[in-house]
C-alpha positions in Angstrom: 121.3 82.6 96.9 122.1 85.0 99.7 125.9 85.5 100.8 128.0 88.2 102.4 129.2 90.8 100.2 130.7 94.2 100.6 129.3 97.3 102.3 131.9 99.3 100.3 135.0 100.3 102.4 135.0 103.8 101.2 131.5 104.5 102.7 131.2 105.4 106.3 128.6 103.6 108.2 126.8 105.5 110.7 125.0 103.7 113.8 121.4 104.4 114.4 120.9 106.8 117.3 119.3 103.9 119.4 122.6 102.1 119.1 124.9 104.6 120.1 125.6 102.8 123.4 126.4 99.0 123.5 124.2 96.9 125.4 126.1 95.5 128.3 124.3 92.0 127.7 126.2 91.9 124.5 129.6 91.5 125.7 132.1 88.9 125.0 134.0 87.4 122.1 131.9 86.1 119.0 131.9 82.3 119.0 132.9 82.3 122.6 130.5 81.6 125.7 130.5 85.3 126.7 130.2 86.4 130.5 127.2 88.5 130.5 125.1 88.3 133.6 121.9 87.5 131.5 123.7 84.2 130.0 125.6 83.4 133.0 122.3 83.1 135.1 120.7 81.1 132.4 123.7 78.8 132.2 122.7 78.0 135.9 119.2 77.2 135.2 117.9 73.9 134.3 118.6 72.8 130.4 115.7 73.3 128.3 115.2 71.7 124.9 113.9 74.3 122.4 112.2 73.7 119.0 112.0 76.5 116.6 110.9 76.7 113.0 112.3 79.6 111.0 112.0 80.7 107.3 113.3 83.7 104.9 113.8 84.1 101.2 117.5 83.2 101.5 117.1 79.4 102.6 116.8 77.8 99.4 119.5 75.0 99.2 120.9 76.0 102.5 122.2 73.1 104.6 123.2 73.3 108.2 126.6 71.5 109.0 127.3 68.6 111.2 127.0 69.6 115.0 130.8 69.7 115.6 131.1 72.5 112.9 128.0 74.4 113.7 129.6 77.0 115.9 126.6 79.3 116.2 124.3 76.3 117.6 127.3 75.3 120.0 127.6 79.2 121.1 123.8 79.4 121.8 123.6 76.2 123.5 126.2 77.0 126.0 125.5 80.6 126.6 121.7 79.7 127.3 121.9 76.2 128.6 119.5 74.9 125.8 119.3 72.1 123.3 118.1 73.7 120.5 116.5 72.3 117.4 115.6 74.4 114.2 113.6 73.3 111.3 114.2 75.7 108.3 112.9 76.1 104.8 112.6 78.9 102.2 109.3 81.2 102.8 106.4 80.3 100.8 103.2 77.9 100.6 105.4 74.7 101.3 107.0 76.2 104.4 103.4 77.4 105.9 101.9 73.8 104.6 104.4 72.1 106.8 104.1 74.7 109.7 100.2 74.1 109.6 100.5 70.3 109.6 102.7 70.4 112.8 100.3 73.0 114.3 97.5 70.6 113.4 99.1 67.8 114.8 99.3 69.5 118.4 103.1 69.8 118.4 103.6 73.5 117.6 107.2 74.8 117.9 108.2 76.7 120.8 109.0 79.9 118.4 108.1 80.1 115.0 108.3 82.8 112.1 105.4 83.3 109.6 104.2 85.7 107.0 102.1 88.4 108.3 99.0 87.1 106.7 99.4 83.9 107.9 100.2 84.9 111.5 96.6 86.6 111.5 95.3 83.2 111.2 97.4 81.5 113.9 96.6 84.4 116.2 92.7 84.3 115.6 93.1 80.4 116.1 94.4 80.9 119.5 97.7 79.1 118.8 100.0 81.7 119.7 101.0 83.7 123.0 100.5 87.0 124.5 103.9 88.6 124.4 103.2 91.9 126.1 105.5 90.9 129.2 108.3 89.3 127.3 109.0 91.7 124.1 109.8 94.8 125.8 112.7 97.3 125.5 113.9 96.6 129.1 113.9 92.8 128.4 115.1 92.9 124.7 117.3 96.3 124.3 119.2 94.7 121.5 116.0 93.6 119.4 114.8 97.2 119.9 117.9 98.3 117.9 116.5 96.8 114.8 112.7 97.9 115.2 111.3 100.7 117.1 108.8 100.0 120.0 106.2 102.5 118.0 106.6 100.1 115.0 106.1 97.0 116.9 102.9 98.6 118.5 101.4 99.3 115.3 102.4 95.9 114.1 99.6 94.3 116.3 96.4 93.0 115.0 94.5 94.9 117.5 95.9 97.9 119.3 96.6 96.9 122.9 97.0 93.3 122.3 100.6 92.1 121.7 100.2 88.9 119.9 103.4 89.2 117.3 106.6 90.5 117.3 108.0 92.4 114.1 110.8 90.2 112.4 113.6 92.9 112.1 113.6 93.8 108.3 115.8 95.4 105.5 114.6 98.6 105.3 116.0 99.4 101.7 115.1 97.6 98.7 117.1 96.6 95.8 114.7 95.6 93.2 115.6 95.1 89.8 115.1 93.3 86.6 118.5 91.7 85.3 119.0 91.2 81.6 121.8 89.3 79.4 123.9 92.4 78.3 126.2 89.9 76.2 122.8 88.7 74.4 121.8 92.3 73.6 125.3 92.9 72.3 125.3 89.7 70.2 122.1 90.5 68.7 122.9 94.3 68.1 120.4 95.6 70.7 120.3 98.4 72.8 118.9 98.3 76.2 115.1 98.8 76.2 113.7 102.1 77.9 110.1 101.7 76.9 107.5 98.8 77.1 107.5 98.4 73.1 111.4 98.3 73.1 111.2 95.7 75.7 108.8 93.6 74.0 111.1 93.8 71.1 113.9 92.8 72.9 112.1 89.7 74.5 110.9 88.8 71.2 114.6 88.7 69.7 115.7 86.8 72.8 113.6 84.2 71.9 113.7 84.1 68.1 117.1 85.6 67.3 119.3 82.8 68.7 121.3 84.7 71.1 123.0 82.0 72.5 124.4 81.0 69.0 123.7 77.5 69.1 121.4 77.2 66.0 118.3 76.2 67.9 115.3 78.2 69.0 115.5 77.2 72.6 115.6 80.4 74.7 113.0 82.9 76.1 113.0 86.5 76.6 111.6 86.3 80.2 110.7 83.9 83.0 109.1 84.2 86.7 108.0 81.7 89.4 104.0 81.7 89.9 104.3 78.5 91.9 101.1 77.2 90.2 99.2 80.0 92.0 99.6 83.7 91.2 100.5 86.5 88.5 103.7 87.5 90.0 104.9 90.8 90.1 108.0 90.0 88.4 105.9 90.8 85.2 107.0 94.3 83.9 103.4 94.6 82.7 102.3 95.4 86.5 104.6 98.6 86.4 103.8 99.4 82.8 100.6 100.0 84.2 101.5 102.1 86.8 101.3 99.3 89.8 104.6 100.0 91.9 104.8 96.7 94.0 101.5 95.5 95.6 100.2 98.7 97.2 100.4 102.5 97.2 98.7 105.7 97.6 97.7 107.6 94.4 95.6 110.8 94.1 95.1 110.6 97.9 93.5 107.4 97.7 94.6 103.8 98.9 95.3 101.5 95.8 95.6 97.9 96.1 97.6 97.3 92.9 96.6 93.5 92.4 92.9 94.1 92.3 92.5 97.7 90.9 90.3 98.0 87.8 93.2 98.7 85.6 94.7 95.0 86.3 92.6 94.3 83.1 95.3 95.9 81.2 97.9 94.0 82.8 96.3 90.6 82.1 95.8 91.7 78.4 99.5 92.4 78.0 100.7 89.4 79.8 98.6 87.1 77.7 100.0 89.2 74.7 103.3 88.1 75.7 102.5 84.5 76.4 100.7 84.2 73.0 103.8 85.6 71.2 105.9 82.7 72.8 108.5 84.9 74.3 107.7 83.8 78.0 109.0 80.8 79.4 105.9 78.4 79.1 106.6 76.9 82.6 106.5 80.4 84.3 103.2 79.7 86.0 104.3 76.2 87.4 107.7 77.3 88.3 108.6 77.2 91.9 111.4 79.6 93.1 114.1 79.7 92.5 113.3 77.6 89.3 113.2 80.6 87.1 116.6 81.7 88.2 118.0 78.2 87.6 116.8 78.6 84.1 118.7 81.8 83.6 121.6 80.3 84.8 121.5 77.5 82.5 121.2 80.0 79.5 117.4 79.4 78.8 116.1 83.0 79.5 117.5 86.4 78.9 115.6 88.5 81.6 114.5 87.9 85.4 113.2 90.0 88.2 114.2 89.9 91.9 112.4 92.1 94.5 115.5 92.2 97.0 118.5 90.0 96.1 121.3 92.8 95.3 123.8 90.1 95.0 122.5 88.0 92.2 124.8 89.3 89.3 127.7 90.0 91.6 131.1 88.5 90.6 132.0 88.0 94.3 129.3 85.6 95.2 130.2 81.9 94.2 126.6 80.9 93.7 125.1 84.1 92.1 123.3 84.0 89.0 126.2 85.5 87.3 128.8 82.7 88.2 126.4 80.1 87.5 125.7 81.5 84.0 129.7 82.0 83.3 130.3 78.3 84.4 128.4 77.5 81.2 129.2 80.5 79.1 132.2 82.4 79.9 130.6 85.5 78.0 127.5 85.5 80.3 127.1 89.0 81.6 124.0 89.6 83.7 123.4 93.4 84.3 120.4 95.2 86.3 118.3 97.0 84.0 115.2 99.7 84.5 113.3 98.7 81.1 110.5 101.1 81.4 110.0 105.0 81.2 108.1 105.0 84.6 109.3 107.4 87.7 109.6 104.9 90.4 110.6 101.1 90.1 109.7 99.9 93.6 109.1 100.6 97.2 110.8 101.0 100.4 110.2 97.9 102.6 107.3 97.4 105.1 107.6 94.7 107.8 106.2 91.6 106.4 107.2 88.6 108.9 106.5 87.8 112.3 108.1 86.0 115.3 105.5 83.8 117.3 105.4 82.0 120.4 103.5 78.9 120.9 100.5 79.5 123.5 101.1 75.8 124.4 104.6 76.5 125.4 103.6 79.7 127.2 101.1 78.1 129.4 103.3 75.0 130.1 106.7 76.3 130.3 107.0 79.9 130.4 110.7 79.7 131.0 111.0 78.4 127.3 109.6 81.8 126.3 112.0 83.6 128.2 114.8 81.7 127.0 113.8 81.8 123.5 113.4 85.5 123.3 116.7 85.9 125.3 118.4 84.2 122.4 116.5 86.3 120.0 117.7 89.3 121.9 121.1 88.2 121.6 120.9 87.5 117.8 120.5 91.2 117.7 123.4 92.0 119.6 127.0 93.0 117.9 128.0 89.7 119.0 125.1 87.7 117.9 125.0 89.6 114.6 128.8 89.2 113.7 128.5 85.4 114.7 125.7 84.8 112.5 126.6 86.8 109.5 130.4 86.8 109.2 131.3 83.6 111.3 134.1 83.6 114.2 136.2 86.4 115.2 139.9 85.9 114.3 139.1 83.0 111.8 136.4 84.2 109.4 137.1 87.9 110.1 139.1 90.5 112.0 137.7 93.6 113.8 139.2 96.7 114.4 136.8 98.8 116.2 133.8 99.1 114.3 135.6 97.9 111.0 134.9 94.3 109.9 137.5 92.6 107.4 136.3 89.2 105.9 138.8 86.5 105.8 137.5 85.5 102.4 139.2 82.2 102.1 138.1 80.9 105.4 134.4 82.4 105.0 134.5 80.7 101.6 135.5 77.2 102.8 133.6 77.0 106.1 130.4 79.0 105.3 129.8 79.7 101.8 130.9 76.6 99.9 129.5 74.7 102.9 125.8 75.6 102.1 125.6 79.0 103.2 124.1 77.7 106.4 124.8 80.9 108.5 121.5 82.0 106.5 119.5 79.9 109.0 120.7 81.8 112.0 120.8 85.2 110.3 116.9 85.4 109.6 116.5 87.2 113.0 118.6 90.2 111.5 119.0 91.6 108.1 122.5 91.9 106.7 122.8 95.7 107.4 125.8 96.0 109.8 125.2 99.8 109.6 122.4 99.3 112.0 125.2 98.5 114.7 127.7 101.3 113.4 129.8 98.6 111.7 131.5 98.8 108.4 132.2 95.3 106.3 135.2 95.1 104.3 135.1 92.2 101.7 138.1 92.0 99.1 136.0 89.9 96.6 134.0 92.9 95.4 135.4 93.9 92.1 134.8 97.3 90.3 132.1 95.3 88.2 130.3 94.5 91.5 130.7 98.0 92.8 129.2 99.4 89.6 126.1 96.9 89.8 125.5 97.8 93.6 125.5 101.6 92.7 123.2 100.9 89.9 120.5 98.8 91.9 120.7 101.1 95.1 120.2 104.2 92.9 116.9 102.9 91.2 114.0 105.2 92.4 111.6 103.9 94.9 108.7 105.4 97.1 107.4 105.1 100.4 104.1 103.1 99.6 102.7 103.8 103.0 103.1 105.4 106.4 104.6 103.1 109.2 101.5 101.2 110.1 100.4 97.4 110.2 97.5 97.1 107.8 94.9 94.6 109.5 91.6 93.4 107.9 88.2 93.6 109.9 87.5 91.0 112.4 86.7 87.6 110.7 88.4 88.2 107.3 91.5 86.5 106.7 93.5 88.5 103.9 95.6 85.2 103.1 92.3 83.8 102.1 91.2 86.7 100.0 94.6 86.6 98.1 94.2 82.9 97.3 90.6 84.0 95.6 92.5 87.1 94.1 95.1 84.6 92.2 92.7 82.3 91.4 90.9 84.9 89.2 94.3 86.2 87.8 95.1 82.7 86.8 91.6 82.3 85.3 91.7 85.4 83.2 95.3 84.8 82.2 95.4 81.0 81.5 91.8 80.2 80.7 90.1 83.3 79.4 93.4 84.5 77.8 91.9 88.0 78.0 91.4 90.8 80.8 87.8 91.5 79.6 86.3 89.5 82.5 88.5 91.1 85.0 85.9 93.8 86.1 83.2 91.2 87.3 86.1 89.1 88.8 86.8 92.3 90.7 83.1 92.8 91.6 83.0 89.4 93.1 86.6 89.8 95.1 85.1 93.3 96.4 81.8 91.9 97.5 81.6 88.1 97.9 85.3 87.9 99.4 84.8 91.3 101.1 87.9 93.2 99.3 86.0 96.3 99.7 85.6 95.8 103.5 89.4 95.1 104.0 90.5 97.8 102.0 88.2 100.4 103.6 89.5 99.2 107.1 92.9 99.7 105.6 92.1 103.3 104.8 90.8 103.9 108.1 93.8 102.6 109.7 96.2 104.9 107.3 94.1 107.9 108.3 94.5 107.1 111.7 98.3 107.3 111.3 98.2 110.7 109.3 98.2 113.6 111.2 97.1 116.2 108.6 95.5 115.3 105.2 93.1 112.2 105.0 92.7 109.7 102.5 89.6 109.4 100.1 87.1 106.5 100.9 88.2 103.4 99.1 86.2 102.7 96.1 
């Protein structure tokens, strides 16, 4: 569960060049109605009812408070003269299924967030509006502090057609496996550094009674396949040289999950399954079920691609604190368990902000008002309110230094369901983008050490800044569904990677994978100024 944490007080945060001057439309005290020209103008216009649908990875178990306690909603509605209704859910299949049902029923939200792959279908189906006259640096200067115009332009499905706005995203990544250090200590084991050592540790976590209850009721590892896929959580991917989902190797584009060497990944996952050292429910688990099992002391290692707060003492709902509530000796530590040069990649944009075409056609003022709100959310005022609460109550501000009032924040926000995360989906928790520094007194030396470790894990730039779009008529989401079916068939039915080459051939031909990745290669070459990539094979 996401929660606000320290950007270490000793660290000096430098604003991005684009943020050197505050936008005049972002003035006013956070939590107040403000007095900017734009919002004053909006308040004089007729009141509008806006319906939004938002999602992120940090919305599991999040609950909005009652209207009288939701100071963000109150501020937005007063500043922009709207009635705002927000549906929210953790990102994943269930969210998109619900969104698809809403769209099919003819009641599309005025503004909605979707995954990049899903947005392709919405755009091709004519559900979304042209945003070229709405999302501009002039109309949304705060938004363009978080993303560049070049990035937004490259993010379009077709150059020259502005159909989707890039959702501002966290640039750095904090991927890590986390392991029960206290289990290692109890069993007299050293932290693994190779695949063989890791397999042995997972075996001992399963068979060596690490919790000391006299029962063989623990497993080495768990993940969440949501009944659909072989997640990248499995260290077998990295063990075979696959860093995240795609990369450039030997001057060629590599789609990691469909490469020929996936055969070895499947064989190694099957070996772990046969050995009984993986939670047998991993394939059916839906996030965060595997984290819940870890908190319950049922598994000794999990993976997260981005939540660096998961083992922090300073986060009340962290895996660390949930585990310690049951076992005071529980000690989750980040670990890099393989002898590989890179653990993960830097982030690329994934999610999109879309506007309903029906809304744009019938009431373009709703589009304008919605995007004015999005722009405000990217301002210093909007960012502070949606990430840290109300000035003077939940934090104090001295220049660019923000000091969290921990007691008030815990009481009103963290322990009340981390509800600010609903509004914070529009900006990542990176105050340095606005030149801000956060001081959180809860962060201990233990937490500082974990943050330093996770931030220091090596990662690479997987691709140049370009949005990869399949050829016309091909939906990458449909392709990935077929890919996942073959992964599941190989791991669960075949219990072997022997058939992977023929599965891959079918993916590349019948399901047009070669067409997709040949097009990706062309798009990357168009962004490269010097060396061009080899043809995709």
